[in-house]
N, C-alpha and C positions, 0 to 999 in steps of 0.2 A: 363730624357731620358729613352728609352726602354733598358732593360738589359737582353733580352732573350738570352740564350746561346745555343750552339749546343747540340743536343741530345747525342753527343758522348764525350763531355768533362767531366772531373772529377769534383768533388766537389771543391769549392774554400775555404773550411775551412782548416786552417793550423795553426801551432804554430808560434807566432810572432818570428822573428829573424831567421827563417829557409830559407826564400826566397832570391834570387839574380837575378837581371834583368840586361839587357844591360844598362839601365839608372843608376842603382846602380854602375856599373863599372866606368862610367864617373864621378859620384859624388865622388867615392873613390879616383880616380887619381887627381881630382880637389883639394882634401885635401892634398895628399902626394906629388904630383909633378905638381903643378898648372901651372907652366910656360913651361912645355913640350908641344910641338906641338901635338895635338890630330888628326887633320883632315885638309886636304888641298883639295881645288878644284881650277879650273882655275881662280876664282875670289877672293877667300878668304883663309886665314889661321886662324885657331882657336886653341888656347891653351886649355888645359883641363879646366882651370878656365873659359875662355870665353865660351867654349861650354856648360859647366854645367850651367853657368849663363843664357844663352839664353834658354836652355832646361827648367830651373826652371821658367823663365818668361812665356814661352809658356804653360807650365803645369798649371800655375795660370790662364792664359787666358782660357784654356779648363775647369778648375774647375769652373770658374765664369760662364761658359755656362752649368754647371751641367753635364759635361762629366765625367763619373766615371766607376766603375768596370763593365766590361762586355759590355760597349758601343763600337760600332765599328766606327772607324774614317778612312776614305779612304784618301790615300795620292797619288796624281797624279802629277808627276813632272819630268823634265829632271834631269840628274845627278847633284846633288848640295849638299852642306852642309845642306841647309835648309830642304831637304828631310830627311836626317838623324836626324836633330834636331826634326823634326815633329814626327818621329817614337819614339824617346826617350821620348818626352814629353807625347805622348799617353800612353806609357808604364808606365811612372811615375805616372799617375793618375789612373792606373789600368785598362785602357781601352785596346781595341784590335786594332792594326794597320792593315789596309788593303791596301798593296801596289797595285797600279793599273798600268797596262802597258800603257804608254803614246802613244803607237802606235795603240791602239784600236780605232775603229770607235765609234761614240757617242752612238749607240745602244748597242755596246758591253760594253762600260763603264756603261751604264744604267743597264745592266744585273748584273754586279758586285755590283753596289750600291744597287740595289733592293734585290738581293739574300743575301747579307751580312747584310742588314738592317742598312747601314751606316747612322748615324745621323748628321755627319759633313764631309765635304770634304775640304782638304787643297791642293791647286793646284797652278801651274804656271799660269801667266797671259795668256800665249799662249794657254792654254787649257780651259780657263774660259768659252768660248762659247760652247765648246763641253760638258762641265759639266752642263751648264744650260740646254742644249738640253737633256742630259741624265737624268736630274732630273725629267723630265715629267713623267717618269715611276718609279721613286724612291721616293715615298712620305715620307719616313722616314727622308730624308735629310732636316735638319732644316736650315742650314746655310753653307756658303762657306767662307773660308779664302784664300786670294790670296797672293802668294809670291810677294815681292816688297814693295811699299810704305805702303800698308795696313798692311802687316805682320810686318814690322819694327816698325810702329806706335803702334801696339798692344803690341809688346815686350817692347818698351820703356815705355809704360804706366803701365806695369804690375809689381807686387811686385817681389823683387829679393830674397825673402826667401820662403822656402817651408815647410809646415807642413807635415811631413812624413806620408805616407799611407802604410799599410801592403799589399803587392802584393804577393800572394802565387806563388811559382815557378811552381806549377802544373796548374795554371790558363792559359788560352789561351793568347798568346802574339801577334800572327800574323794569319791572314787568307790569305794564298797564293793561288791565283787562277791558276789552271792548267787545260787546256782544256781536255775534255773527249771525248771518242769515241761515246758517244750518241749525240754529237753536242752541249752540254751545258757544260760550264766550271764548275769545282768543286773546292770548297774552302778547301784546306788542312789546318786543324787547328793545328798549332805548338805552344807548350807551352814554357814558359821561360825555363823549365827544359830540354825540347827537345834540344833547341839551345845551352844552357849552356853546357850540357853534350857532345853535338856534338863537341863543341870547344875544350873541354879538351881531348876527345878521338882522335880528329884530331891531337892535339899537341903531344899526347903520341905516336900515330902511326908514325908521321913524324919526331919525335925526335926534336921538335922545341926547340931552345935554346934561351937564353936571348938576344943574339945579332941579332936575326931574328925579327926585330921590325918595319919594314916599308913594308906595304902591299899595293898592287894595283891590281884591277881587271878591265879588260876592259868590263866586263858585265854591263848591265844597272842595276841600283839599285833595280828595281822591280823584278829582277831575284833572286832566292834563292842564287845563287853564289855570287851576289853582297852583299846581306844581311848577310848570314852566314859566308862568308869568312873573314869579318872584325872582328869577335868576338875574335879570338885568340889574335889579336893585341890589342884590347881594354882590354883584360884580363891582358896583360903584360905592359900596359901603353905605347904602341908604337904609330906609326903614320899611319893613313889611308889616302891613296891618291886616290882621285876620279877624273877620267878622264872625259872630256866633253862628252855629248851625241852628236848624229849626225853622219855624215860620219866618219868612222874610218880613222885616219891619222897615218900611221905607223911611219913616221919620227918624228912627234910630240910625239908619244908614247915613242920612244927611248930617245928623249930628256928628257922627264919626268922621265923615269927610271933612267937616269944619274943624273939629277938635284936634284931629291928628295932622291937619295941613296936607291932606292927600293931594298929590300932583297928577297921578295917573290912576284910572279906575276902569275895571272891566265888569260889565254885567250883561245879562241876557235882556232882550227887548222888553219882556214882561216886567222885569225889575226896573228898568229905566222908565217905563211908563208909570209905574207906581211912584218912583222918586220924583218925577216931574210934576206929579199931582199933589205933592206934599204941601199943605197950607203954609203960607209964609216962607216959601223957599227962598225968595229974594232977600229975606232978612238974615240969612246965614252968611258968614264970611267964607266964601268959597273962592276967594281970589287966587289961591294957589293952584287950583285945579286947571291943569294945562291940557290934558288929553282924556277924553272919555271914549271908551271902546265898547263895542257890542258885537255879538256873534252868537253862534250855536243855534239860532232860529231866525226866521225872517223878521224884518222890521218894516213897518209901513212908512210911506212918505210923510203922513201926518205926524207919526212919532218922531221921525228924524228932524222935521222942522221944529217940533216942540223941544227936542233936545238942544237944537241950535239956539233957539230963543231962550231957553231956560239957563243955558250955560254959555253965554256969548263969548266968554274969555277962553273957552276950551275948544280944542280941535275934536271933531267927531270922527271916529275911525271905525271901519268894519274890519274884523279879523275872521278869516275863513281858513279852514284846514281840517285836519283830523288827527286823532291820537297818534297814528303811525308816523306822522310827519313832525312830531315834537312840539306843537301841532300846527302852527300857522304857516300857510303857504302863499296866500295872497292878502293884500290890504287895499282898502279904499279909504282915502284920506280927505279931510277938510271939505272944500267946496265940492269935490267930486261926489260926496255923500248925497248931494241933491242933484248935481249935474248928471251923474251916472246912476240915478236911483235904480235900485234892483241889482246892481252889479256887485260882485265880490272883489272888484278891483283888478290889480295887476300883480304878477309874482313879486315876492319880496326878494331882497338880496340873497343870493345863494340857492335860489330855487329855480330850476329849469322846468318848463311845462310844455306839453304838447296836447292837442285836441285830436283824437284819433278815432277811426272806425274799429270794427271788431277784428280787422286784420292788421292793426297797427299802422294804417296809412293815415297821414295827416289829412284832416278834412278842411275844405276852404273856409275862410272866415265867414261867419254868418250861419254856417251849417252846424248841426248838433253832433257832438261826439263825446267820447269819454275823456276827461282830463287825467293825464298821467304825469308823474313827477320823476325827476332825477335830482337828488340833493344829498349832501352829507348829513342832513338832518333827518333823513328817512330811516326808520327802524332797520335793524339787521334782519328781522323776521319775526314770525309768530313762534312763541315758546313751544317746543316739541311738536310742531305741526309743519313738517317739511312740505307736504303736498299743498297746503294752503299758502305757504310761503312762496313756493314755486309759481303757483297761480297768480299771486299778488304781484310778482315781479316778472310776469310773462313779457317776453320781448325786451327785457333789460330795463324796463321802467316800472315804477310802482303804480299800480292801477287803483284809482281812488274809488271807483264805483259811481262817481258823479258824472252826469251828463250835462255838458255846458255848451254854450256858443260864445264866440269871440267877436266883438264888434269891430268896425274899421279902425278904431283907435287902440285896439289891443286890450280892451277891458272885457273881463269874463263875466258871464251870467249863468248861474245854475238854473237849469230848466227841468230836471228830473233826476231820479236816483235809480241806478241799476239795482242797488241793494234796497230791498223793501223795508223802509225805515220810516218811523213816525218821529217827529221832533216836537216834544211837548214841554214848553217852558225851558228849553235848552237841554232837556234830557233826551237822549237817543233811545227810542223804543223799537226793538227789532221784532217784526211781526212773527217770524218763524219761531222765535224763542217763546213768545207768549202763546202762540197757537199750539206748540208742542206741549206746554204745561197744561193748558185748558183741555186738550184732547184726552188727558188722563181722567177726566170726570166721567163717572160711569153712565151718566145720562146724555153725554155729548157724543154724537156720531162723527161730526166734522165741524170745524170752526175756521173762520178766516177773520183776520184783523185788518182794519183800515183806519186811517186817520180822518177825523171829521173836524171842521172848523170850530174854533173856540175863541171867543173875544179876549180872553185873558191869557191862555196858554198857547195860542196859535193853532195847535192841533191837540185833540185828545183821542184815545183809542176807542173804537167801536168794535165789539165782537159780534160777528154774524154767525149764529149757531144753528146747526141742524140736529135735532134731538134723535136719540136712538129709538125712542118710542114716542111718536107724535101724541099719543094719549097721555103720556106722563113726561112732559118736557121739563127741563131744569128751570127753576125760578131764578130771578135776579139775585135773591138772597143766597141761594145755593151756589151759584157761580161765584159770587163775591166771597163767600166763606172758603170755597175751594181755592180761589186765586190768592186769598190772604195767606194760605198755608204754603203756597208754592212760588209766589212772585213778590218782588218788592212793590211797595205801594204805588210808585209812579208808573209801574208797568201794567197795573190792573186796569181792565176795561172800565171806562166810565159809563158806557152805554152798552146794551145788549139788544139784538134783534133776532127773533126766531124765524127760521125759514124751513121750508120742506127739504130743500137741497141747495147746495152751492152751485153756481154756474161754472161749467167747465168747457174747455176747448176740446177739439178732437184728440189731443194728446193726453187728456185727462187732467190738465192743470187748471186750477181755479183762475177764472178771468176776473181779476180784481178791478179793472176799469169798469166793468159792468156793475160791480158792487158799489163803486164810488158814485156812479151815475144814479143808482137807485137809492142809496142810503146816506151818501156823504156829499162830497164835492169832487169833481174830476181834478186831477193835478194838471198844472200848466203843460 
């Protein structure tokens, strides 16, 4: 298999015995607490012994196919134990896992496969057709393994013992794709060390104790929140609870919290709002719930107070960050959630921040600047994108693209985004990517995307379209049909406005603040 690595990654030479991976954690607990439940999804429960056995068998399947150090293996599936098993097996052979968003269109999946150079895809049966279509532009993909009968047969026929390989902790573990303002997704390269240190720093920041051992996130597993959030629990030998994919069911979520004895849970504000509105919420036994976290989108004061009232035994926490940082960089905890309403808190252990101007000068407290980071949890770079990597690390610090201000007590507040991004229900929608796709419609001359307020999702995308022929403009249905072919469902515009032309400044750039004033709402 090809083993080309990112130009930004470190050498893979290391001293034997120094590394530790997610897969190693599972193997350790399989030895010392084999009968403890490791992971649960709606269909299965696996002990550490069972999980490790299946990971070992799949690792042998991969090794037989000559998958090894530096190879990329894409994993595309709905939330399930099999997705996690696949990640762990990929890491065990020293390869790099590439989680792929199952909501993407086939062309978008194809971009991730081609850009990463994935040589193997592991996927759900439901996405097998899309993967086959995506492979037409991803020639490195040699084969596909499908969850279900094929997957189980491969595991059953594989050896149950593993010849250990040295996997350096500074080697890449994951390529996590995050859309960029250029319209093309970028693969953030996260090492084993990035994620391992993030887990320990998170535990130190939050004061994680030995009895906080059952974790659940309502985020899809392809999100960094779904991946990174489970690591502290795997370190302590606790239980990871994986909810189903598909439409969010708040009542079913509450039942799972109670039935599984969840102690820590992460959801986006829209999900917490729905959970707090579940009839008879106080009738469920949620006494074990110690910490409820939210992030990925703004939360209102009303919602935070509702969360505090609905879960009086739990600490309400804000988690802020981005994929490139593994992901959390700042936290807001407990009483500060109300006392410092609107803040994203203070840096967590192991993260150094500055608030700077365009010339990397620190701005005085209270003034607005870009927040930049320095931390061992920050990615090594963007996969095969040296120019974007150099720009992201300009001046020796990682540039977040977020504009913030710092109050006299050192608490940070996000006030704007340099990167033109819409956050809808916790999903990041990058305007340039959607605009580039819609611009391919034969009836569209130019298009701009803005976010407009939505009571459920926080923001939803509005496409402002100038037609090529004013006498024959595209209809809403035509734009929707075109978007369905080229964009994931959550990226598609929910509203369309036709205009004669987009407003531009003297440099020819679209003036989005004018569009927000006219058609949406101005950002803070």
